[in-house]
C-alpha positions in Angstrom: 9.5 9.3 21.8 10.6 12.6 20.3 14.2 12.0 21.6 14.4 8.7 19.8 13.0 10.2 16.6 15.6 13.0 16.7 18.4 10.4 17.3 17.2 8.4 14.3 17.2 11.3 11.9 20.5 12.6 13.3 22.1 9.2 12.8 20.9 8.9 9.2 22.1 12.5 8.6 25.6 11.6 9.9 25.8 8.5 7.8 24.8 10.5 4.7 27.6 13.0 5.3 30.1 10.3 6.0 29.3 8.6 2.7 29.4 11.9 0.9 32.9 12.5 2.3 34.0 9.0 1.2 32.7 9.6 -2.3 34.6 12.9 -2.5 37.8 11.1 -1.6 37.2 8.5 -4.3 36.4 11.0 -7.0 39.6 9.9 -8.9 38.0 6.5 -9.3 34.7 7.1 -11.2 33.0 3.7 -10.4 33.8 4.0 -6.7 32.7 7.6 -6.7 29.4 6.8 -8.2 28.9 3.8 -5.9 29.4 6.0 -2.8 27.1 8.6 -4.2 24.5 5.9 -4.7 24.9 4.8 -1.1 24.5 8.4 0.1 21.4 8.8 -2.1 19.9 5.6 -0.5 20.5 7.0 3.0 18.8 10.2 1.9 15.8 8.2 0.6 15.6 6.3 3.9 15.6 9.5 5.8 12.7 10.8 3.6 10.8 7.6 4.4 11.2 8.2 8.1 10.2 11.8 7.7 7.0 10.7 5.9 6.3 8.3 8.8 6.9 11.0 11.4 4.5 13.3 9.5 1.8 10.6 9.3 2.1 10.1 13.1 2.0 13.8 13.7 5.4 13.8 15.3 6.5 16.7 13.0 4.6 19.5 11.4 3.9 19.8 7.7 6.2 22.8 7.4 9.1 21.0 9.1 8.4 17.9 6.8 8.4 20.1 3.7 11.6 21.9 4.7 13.5 18.7 5.4 12.1 16.8 2.5 13.1 19.5 0.1 16.7 19.3 1.4 16.8 15.6 0.8 15.2 15.9 -2.6 18.1 18.2 -3.6 20.6 15.7 -2.2 19.0 12.9 -4.3 19.3 14.9 -7.4 23.1 15.4 -7.1 23.9 12.0 -8.6 22.0 13.0 -11.8 24.7 15.6 -12.5 27.5 13.0 -12.4 
């Protein structure tokens, strides 16, 4: 079970970084840039939802959840600076 959970989070993490890179390449086009950042923010929120689920099922510790959740909170706040 732990292996599939790790794969799920890793996959979401890769998708987020891919979208972030695409957004950076589209920074010359403001609407496309913001759209890609929104997609990346959505992926970060989905990852947070899975982290909450993993915590509620005791698959991860509270300290691990807090550490990862804080990272994704910072990611989610990036769009507010645009």
